[in-house]
N, C-alpha and C positions, 0 to 999 in steps of 0.2 A: 606305656597305656596312653591310648588315645583321649585327649580331653573334649572330643566332640561329643555333646550331649546325645543321648537316646532320645530325648523328648523334649520338645517346648511349645508351651501354651496347648499342652493335649495333644500335638501333633506328631507322629513317630518320626523321626530323622534320620534319612536314608541318603547316603553319599554314592553317587553314581558317576564314576569316572571314565573318560572315553578319550577319543583322539580329537574331540572339540577345542577350539581355540579360546572359547570365553566360557566364564563361570556364569551360572543363572540359577533361581530359585522358582520351583514349582509346587504349587499345593495340589495334590491328587488324592482325592477323598480325604483320609485323616492322617494323610503322609506329608512331609514336607522334604522335598527332593532336592538336594544340592548336585547339580549337575555340573561336574570340573573337568578341566583337562588331568591328563594323567599325572602331569608333573607337578600339579599343587599339592602341597602338603597339608597336614592336620590341621598345623598351627594358623595357616592361611584361612582354611575353611571356618576355623571358629573365630577369625577376625570378620568375615563375611557374615556369618550368622550375628555378631555384635552390631555390626552395622546396621543391619537389616532387621534389629530386633522390633522397631516399631510396627514396620510392615507385616512382620510376622504376627505379631500380637494382634493387629487390625484384622487381618485376614483370617485368624482362629476364631476371633469374636462374631465375624460375620458369617462363618462356618456355623457356629453354634446357634446363631440366631435364626439360620435358615430351616423351613420345616422338612423333618425328615421323608425323602420320595418314597412312596409306597412301592414294594417290591412288584414287577409285573408277574400275573398269575396266565399270561397268555390264553385267556377263555373268551367265549363270545360277549360282546358288550365292552371291551376293553378298548380304550382310545389310542391311537396311533397318530402322530402328525407328518403332514405332507405340506412344505411350504405354508405353515402358520396354521393349516386347516385340519381341524380334527377328522378322523377316520374310525370308524367303528368296525373291529374286528368280528368277523362271523366264521366260526369252526365248523366245517362241515366233513362228514366220514363219506370215505369213499370216492371214487373217480380219479382224476390225476391228480396227486399229491403236490402241492406248492400253493404258492401265494399270487392272487391277482387283484388289481383294483376294479371297481366296478361301482362308478357313481362315488357314493361316500361310505362305501366299505370296502375292507380288506377280506375277502374270501379266502380262507386257507384250508385247503383239503389234507385231511390226515387218514391214514388207516384205522378202521375200526378196530383192530387188534392192538393199537398203540394207546395205552393208557397212563394215567398218573404222570410221573417223571418222564417217563420216555415220549409222551404225547406233550409235554411242555417244552422239551428239548427240540421235537420235531418242528413245532410251530414256530420256535424263537428261530430256529436255523433258515425255514422257508422265508419267514418274513424278512430276515437280513438279508437274505440273496435277494429278496426281490427290491428291498432298499437298495442295495449296490447296483443291481443292473440300471435300476430309476435314476439313481445318484449319476451314474456315468453317462446316461443320455440326456439328462436336464442340464447337468454341469457343462458336458460338452456344447451345448446349444449357446450357453452363456458366455462360454470362453470364446467361441467362435465369434459371437457378437461384440464382446467387450475388445478382442484382438485387434479387429478392425477398426474400432473407435481409437484405441490407444496407440495402435499403429505397432505393434510386435507380433512375433511369430514364434509360438512357443512350440517346441518338437514334438511333446506328447503330453498326455494327460492320464493319471491314473487315479483310482480310488482306493481308498483304505480304511479300517477300522481304527482311528488314532482315539488316544483317551486324554491326550493333552494339548493337541495341536488341531486348527482348522483347515490348514493348507498349508504348502511349501511350494518353493520354487528354487532349482538348484541354478548353477551358474551356466548350465547348457541349456536352460529354458524349460526343463522338464517339469510339469506341475503335477502335485499329488494333494486330493482333496479328501476329507473327513466324509464317509457317506452319511454320517448324522445330519451334516450339515443341511442337507434337504428337507428337515423337519423345522427349519426356521422360516420365516417370512422372507419372501422374494428379496425385499431391500437388504437383510441381512446376508442371506448367499450373494447377492451381486457386490456387495462390498468385499466379502472374503475374495471373489473372482478378480475383482478391481486391485485389492491388496497385493494377491500373488503376480498378477500381470504387472504392476507397477515395480514391482522387484527386477524385472528384464530391463528396467531403464535406471533404478538405484537399487542395488544390491546389499541394501541396509535398512536402518531405520532413523536414518538422519532427517533433518528439516525438509530437504529436498526431496526425500522419498515422500512424506506426509504432503508436500504440496503436490505432487504427482497424483497422489490419490484424492485430494480435494477437488481436483481439475473433474474428475470423474464421477465422484460422490461427497458432494458438499456435507452431508450429513455423515460423513464416517465417524464423528467421534460418538455420536448417538448411536450408531450401529455397533461399533466397538464396545461401547458400554452395555448395551443390550447383551452381547454375547457373554460378557464377564458375570451378568447377572443371571442369564437364563441356560447358559450353555451346558452345566451339570445335567439340568433336566431333560436336555435332548440327546444326551448319551446314554440315559438309563435304558 
């Protein structure tokens, strides 16, 4: 029988084993994820939880103190962010379906026959598609600019819908970014781009890596903290 607790400080415990090399803890919603290599046994996982007990408790307290985000309705007048600026959604019937930006408005066209949950789903889908297209274009511009400054040459760039990370850079220099990132202010987006590009110089999070990040983003500590405090709101 496993000694791993099913719940800690109100967080549901979920163990995720994979071919990864290290163990790490993540808070995802009301779930505490323990991501470990396949070879790690239950006893070691219990030890990790005991060692990180204070950190887990503090994170749980922070979550409980945060206001609950209102679920999106996807109706006219609702706000959506783009680089820290609020855009107003305006839902229209007829015309070519999809979402486009015009000034401070996100115009989304749906079919008149689509109502209630079907309409909500369509609007959500159109807006996400728009965000993904916009993210690719805007992030590519930033990657090109900072690549020239940092003097690195990434092989390719992709955009994904992540829930627990903002970006990644593999050993071959392939970049991937969370499309929700472009909802944050430019300075925060720049920090994430710089962060991932610096991994091409230092493929870890050692002091040498952070020294590289500091060269191109002296305020990276503030930007990193901002993401921790506001990241969940961007992804909703």
